[in-house]
C-alpha positions as CSV (number, residue, x, y, z in Angstrom):
1,R,13.6,-60.1,-2.0
2,S,10.2,-59.0,-0.9
3,G,10.0,-58.1,2.8
4,R,13.7,-57.2,3.0
5,R,14.7,-53.8,4.0
6,R,16.8,-51.8,1.5
7,R,20.3,-51.1,2.9
8,A,21.4,-47.5,2.9
9,T,24.5,-46.6,0.8
10,R,27.4,-44.7,2.2
11,E,26.7,-41.8,-0.1
12,E,23.2,-41.5,1.4
13,F,23.9,-41.7,5.1
14,G,27.7,-41.9,5.7
15,R,28.5,-45.1,7.7
16,V,25.6,-47.4,8.7
17,R,25.6,-49.8,11.6
18,R,23.0,-52.2,12.9
19,G,21.3,-51.0,16.1
20,K,19.0,-52.8,18.5
21,M,15.9,-54.5,17.1
22,D,17.7,-55.0,13.8
23,K,17.1,-51.4,12.6
24,L,19.5,-49.4,10.5
25,E,20.9,-46.4,12.3
26,T,23.0,-43.7,10.8
27,V,26.4,-42.7,12.2
28,S,27.7,-39.3,11.2
29,A,31.2,-39.8,9.8
30,G,33.8,-37.2,10.6
31,C,35.2,-35.2,7.7
32,T,38.9,-35.8,7.0
33,V,41.4,-34.4,4.6
34,K,40.9,-37.3,2.2
35,D,37.2,-36.4,1.8
36,V,37.8,-33.0,0.2
37,P,39.5,-32.3,-3.2
38,A,43.2,-31.8,-2.8
39,A,43.4,-28.4,-4.6
40,D,40.6,-26.9,-2.5
41,F,42.2,-28.2,0.7
42,I,45.7,-26.9,-0.1
43,A,44.4,-23.5,-1.0
44,A,42.3,-23.2,2.2
45,Y,45.1,-24.5,4.4
46,A,47.7,-22.2,2.8
47,A,45.4,-19.3,3.5
48,H,45.0,-20.5,7.1
49,L,48.7,-20.8,7.6
50,K,49.2,-17.3,6.2
51,K,46.5,-15.8,8.4
52,V,47.8,-17.5,11.6
53,G,51.3,-16.2,10.8
54,T,53.2,-19.0,12.6
55,I,55.2,-20.1,9.5
56,E,58.4,-18.2,9.0
57,V,59.0,-17.5,5.4
58,P,62.7,-17.7,4.5
59,K,64.5,-14.6,3.2
60,Y,65.4,-16.2,-0.2
61,V,61.7,-16.9,-1.0
62,D,61.5,-14.1,-3.7
63,Y,64.3,-15.4,-5.9
64,V,64.8,-19.1,-5.2
65,K,63.7,-21.7,-7.8
66,T,61.7,-24.8,-6.7
67,G,64.0,-27.1,-8.6
68,S,66.9,-27.3,-11.0
69,R,64.6,-28.0,-13.9
70,K,62.9,-24.6,-13.5
71,E,64.2,-21.4,-15.2
72,L,62.5,-18.9,-12.9
73,A,61.2,-18.5,-9.4
74,P,57.4,-18.9,-8.9
75,Y,55.3,-15.8,-9.8
76,S,52.9,-16.1,-7.0
77,A,53.8,-14.2,-3.8
78,D,52.2,-17.0,-1.6
79,W,53.8,-20.0,-3.3
80,Y,55.7,-20.9,-0.1
81,Y,52.5,-21.2,1.9
82,V,51.0,-23.4,-0.8
83,R,54.1,-25.6,-0.8
84,V,54.0,-26.0,3.0
85,A,50.2,-26.8,2.9
86,S,50.9,-29.3,0.1
87,L,53.6,-30.9,2.2
88,A,51.3,-31.1,5.2
89,R,48.7,-32.9,3.1
90,R,51.2,-35.3,1.7
91,V,52.4,-36.2,5.2
92,Y,48.7,-36.6,6.3
93,C,48.1,-39.1,3.4
94,R,51.4,-41.0,3.6
95,Q,53.2,-40.8,6.9
96,G,56.9,-41.7,7.2
97,T,57.9,-39.8,4.0
98,G,61.1,-37.9,4.1
99,V,62.8,-35.1,2.2
100,G,64.2,-37.3,-0.5
101,A,60.9,-38.8,-1.4
102,F,59.2,-35.4,-1.5
103,S,61.9,-34.2,-3.9
104,K,60.9,-37.0,-6.2
105,V,57.2,-36.2,-5.8
106,Y,57.7,-32.5,-6.6
107,G,60.2,-33.1,-9.3
108,G,59.5,-33.2,-13.0
109,T,60.9,-33.2,-16.5
110,K,63.7,-30.8,-17.4
111,N,63.5,-29.4,-20.9
112,N,67.0,-29.6,-22.4
113,G,66.2,-27.9,-25.7
114,S,67.2,-30.1,-28.6
115,S,68.6,-32.8,-26.3
116,P,66.3,-35.4,-24.7
117,S,64.4,-34.5,-21.6
118,H,65.2,-36.1,-18.2
119,F,63.7,-36.3,-14.8
120,K,65.0,-33.8,-12.2
121,R,64.3,-33.7,-8.5
122,A,62.8,-30.6,-6.8
123,S,64.8,-28.4,-4.4
124,R,65.4,-30.3,-1.2
125,S,66.2,-27.2,0.8
126,V,62.8,-25.7,0.2
127,I,61.2,-29.0,1.2
128,R,63.4,-29.4,4.2
129,H,62.7,-25.8,5.4
130,G,58.9,-26.3,4.9
131,L,58.9,-29.5,6.9
132,Q,61.0,-27.8,9.7
133,Q,58.5,-25.0,9.9
134,L,55.6,-27.5,10.2
135,E,57.6,-29.3,13.0
136,K,58.1,-26.0,14.7
137,V,54.3,-25.2,14.6
138,G,53.6,-28.7,15.9
139,V,51.7,-30.1,12.9
140,I,54.2,-32.9,12.2
141,E,57.1,-34.6,14.0
142,K,60.1,-36.8,13.1
143,D,59.3,-40.4,12.9
144,P,61.7,-42.7,14.7
145,K,61.6,-45.1,11.7
146,G,62.6,-42.2,9.4
147,G,60.7,-39.5,7.6
148,R,58.0,-37.3,9.2
149,R,54.6,-38.2,10.7
150,L,51.5,-36.2,11.7
151,T,50.9,-35.2,15.3
152,R,47.4,-35.3,16.9
153,K,47.3,-31.6,17.0
154,G,48.2,-31.4,13.3
155,Q,45.5,-34.0,12.4
156,A,42.9,-32.2,14.3
157,E,43.8,-28.8,12.7
158,M,43.8,-30.2,9.2
159,D,40.5,-32.1,9.7
160,T,38.9,-28.9,11.0
161,Q,40.0,-27.1,7.8
162,A,38.6,-30.0,5.8
163,A,35.3,-29.9,7.7
164,T,34.9,-26.1,7.1
165,L,35.5,-26.8,3.4
166,M,32.8,-29.5,3.3
167,T,30.2,-27.2,5.0
168,N,30.9,-24.3,2.7
């Protein structure tokens, strides 16, 4: 092994490619949504959506439950923006997902008291309205094969938010 050059790892330099004269050159990798922690990105993107003000919050947001398994509406005043940001991240990570699949993702176990617990889906109307708002803004679009997919504008906007998180 003597005389061999040590290869750089991804953690050290990002992506590495071989350049002319057999030297290792570093290539700066762009920051994507998958590079930042989910909770941090969702909080930052929800704040961005609220600040921009393009998302229309439905009138029933104060008293609607997020699923039949819940007893009360969410306590947070900004829960709708958080749900829409979470939906946008989910579409980014897995395109072609529809309302039904999202209702399974956001569903959970219903406590039936002394009876056995069972899985219940989340509210599909809240999910549908959130996806429609993201479509209206231009972040996502309907996929011809079914479900929703990300637009170029949406990917650029979300990657910009992720990059600002990485720099801070």
